[in-house]
N, C-alpha and C positions, 0 to 999 in steps of 0.2 A: 879338452873343451877349450880351452882358454874362458879369455876375458865376457866371451861376445855371447856365452852363457847359450841357454837349448834354441834349437831349432822349434820352429811352430809343430811339424812334425813329431817330435820327442818330447813337446810340448802336450800335443793332443793323446799320446801311448800312456803319457806320467797322466794327467787328468782319467784319462780312462780306465786306467789299474785301480788308479784311489778312485773312483766310484765301487766300479766293480765291488773291491773289499769295502768300504763305506757299504753298500748294499746287500750285501751278505753278513754286518753286522746289527742290523736294524731289525728292532723285533716289530708285531703286528703292527698296523694302524698309524708307523711313526717313519712312512720313505714311499717308492713308488708304488708299491701294496694296492697303495690309496687310493694311484689315478685310475681309470677307467681304463679294460685290461684291453689288451690287441686282443683284436678280433682271432681266430682258431688259425693257426699255420695252416697256409696252405699249400699242396705239394706241390711240386713242379710242373707245368704245365708241357706240353709240345712244345711249346714257341718259348718255352724259358721259365726264370723264373715263374715267382708271386706274387712279383713286382705291383700289378694290377690293381690287387686288394689293399693295397698299405697306401694308395694312394693320397685317404684321410691325412698321412703324417708331415704334407706339405705344408707348413706355417706352424708347425710344432716346434719349439724348442729338445733336443735332443737330448737332456734329461729327461724330459718328460715323457717316452717312452719307454716300456717295459723294454730291451735290449735281449733279454736272453730268454724270451719269447719267440721272436723270431727264429726263421726258416735259415738251415744253413746251405752253404753257402754265403754269410754275410761280409760285408765289405762296408765300412761307412769314414767320410771323409767329408773334407770343407774343400771351400771350392779353392783354393788357394793351394792346398797341399801337393805334395809333388804323389804318384800316383804310378803300379805299373800300366802300361796299354795292354797285357794281355786281355783278352774278352773270353769270358767264362759264361754262357748263356744261363747256366742255373744256376750261378751266384746274383744276390740282389746286391746294389750299390744305395747306400744315403748320403746323399750327398746332403752336406748342410753347408751357411755360412759361415766365416769365420767366428763370430758368436756364437753358434753354437741352431742355427733355425733351418730347418729341414726347406729346401728349395727346390728337392728332385728325388723321385726314387725307381730304381730304373734299374734292367735287364743288363748282365755283360762283366 
């Protein structure tokens, strides 16, 4: 790694992992479960994933969303992250700003 430190993508992976572990250690009434629940997961449609059901995430911080209840496959990335260009119609993508605000929810 050298003196340059972690890349933005590596930081995101590290932060996401820490968030997942932290969430597993909370007690009722002390974490994201206090937030309004996500709507029930919609199954993929003939057009692709269930992104239309989650457009209300736009403008929210990614940390406020209960990720574990979202349908799989799911990919979360910032607009500045490098991602693969494979297109998977059944995969829901949540795109955030580098600061973690959701700017787009789409299939692909």
